N, C-alpha and C positions, 0 to 999 in steps of 0.2 A: 766373464760377466759379473757385474757387482749388483748388490741390492738396489742401488740407485738406478741401474740400467733396467732391472726388472720392474722397478717402480714406474719408470717412464713407459715401458712396454704396456703394463697393465692400465696405466692412466690413459694411454692412446687408445687401447682397446675399449675401455669404458666410454671414452668420447665418441668413438665410432659407433658403438652400440646405441648410445644415446641420440646420435644424429640420425641413425636409421629409424629408431622408434619415433622420433620427431617427424621425420618425413612421412612415415606410415600414418601417424595421427593426422597430419595435414591432408594427406590423400583421403583418408576416411572422412574427415570433416567436409572436404570438397564434394566427395561423392554423396554424403548425407544432404548437404546443401542442395545439390542438383536434383536429388530425388524429391526433396520437399518442394522445390520450385516446379518440378515436373507435375507433382500431384495437384498443385494449384492451377498450373497452366492447362493441364487436361480438363480439369473441372470447369474452368472459365472459358476456355477457347476450343479445345478439340472436341469435347463431348457435345456442345451445342450444335457444332457443325455436323458431326456425325448423326445427331438426332434428326436434322433436317433431311439428310440422305436416307436415313432409316424410314422416316415418315413417307418420303416420296416413293421409295421402293415398295413399302407395304400398301400404299395407295394403288400401285399397279399390280397388287396380288403376289409379291414375292415374299419369301420368308427371310427375315432379317432380324438380327439382334446385336445389341452392343454389349460387349464383355468388358467390364471396367473392374480391373484389379489394382492393387496398390501400385504396382510398377509397370502397368501397361493398360492400354485401352485399344480395343479392336472392334471392327464392325464385321460380322459374319453374314454372308449372303448365300441364300439358296434359291436360285431362280425357280420360278413357278412351273417350269417344264418338268421339274423333279417333284413328284408328289411326296410331301412330308410323311404321310402315313405309310407309304410303300418304301420309303428310303430307310434302310438299315445300315448305318455306317459300320465299317470294319474298324479295327484298331488302327488302320493306316489312313483312313479317311479324315479329312478335316474340311469344313466348309471353306469356300473361297472367302478370303478376308483381306482387310487392309487395317494396319494399325501402327501405333507408336509404342515403343518398348524402351524402358530405362535399362541400361546396361553399364553398371559401375561408373564410368566417367563420360558416358555419351548417351544420347537418345537415338535410337535407330527406328527408321520406318521399315516395315516388313509387309509382305503381302504374298498371297497365293491366288492365282486366277484359275486354279485347277478346280473344276466342278466335279463332284462325285458322279461317277458313271460316264464321264467323258474323258477322253485321253489327252486332249490338248490342254495347254495352260503353262503357266510358269510361276515361280515363286522365289523368295529369298529376300535379303535385305536390299532396299532400294537406295536409302540415303541415311547418313549419320549426321547428327548435330552435336556440337560441343556444349550448347546452352539453349535454354528456351527462347532467348532473344533471337536466335537464328531461325526460329520456326514461324513463319508468317501464315496468316489466314490463306493466302494463295498457295503456299506449300501444302497445307492441309487439303484444300480443294483439288489441287493437281493430283495428289496421291489418290484420293477417293475417286475422282472422275476417271483417271487412267485405269485404275483397277476395275471399276465397274464396267467401263467400256470394253476392256479386254474379256471380262467374264461373259458379258452378253454377246460379244462377237463370237467367242468360242462356242457358245450354245447355238447361235444361229448357223455356224458352219457345221456343227454336229448334226443338226436336223435338216441340213441340205439347203438352207435358205442363203441366198447370195446377196 
């Protein structure tokens, strides 16, 4: 091996490192851009729809609140069959909820229809979106309506109402 060979090896290595760093920077820029778009989208589109659901649930006497963080927004629901003053959540309990969560290169919807004190329900990621353009008002309403329907159906079954 000659010095010229070593020079070629090291130059190739430097090029590879530079390319990896460039790709990482591009990925980070795309992730930052999606997060910024998500922040605006949730403020302009998701939150107003959630507020309509929150107001209607409260109108019927249910405990409900919207949790709006930098990278997520969710609506938490506690049906009025569970008295807030007597409900003492354990570290494992979380109110039934539906929400949108930014996760590096995508936006996930997630939900839990498990109501504290009741054994039935489900949870998990329901759908993922690559961009905010993929999330329609219909998608937001479908998520909220389906989760709320399942929550209240589970409560009705738990109290023996058919």
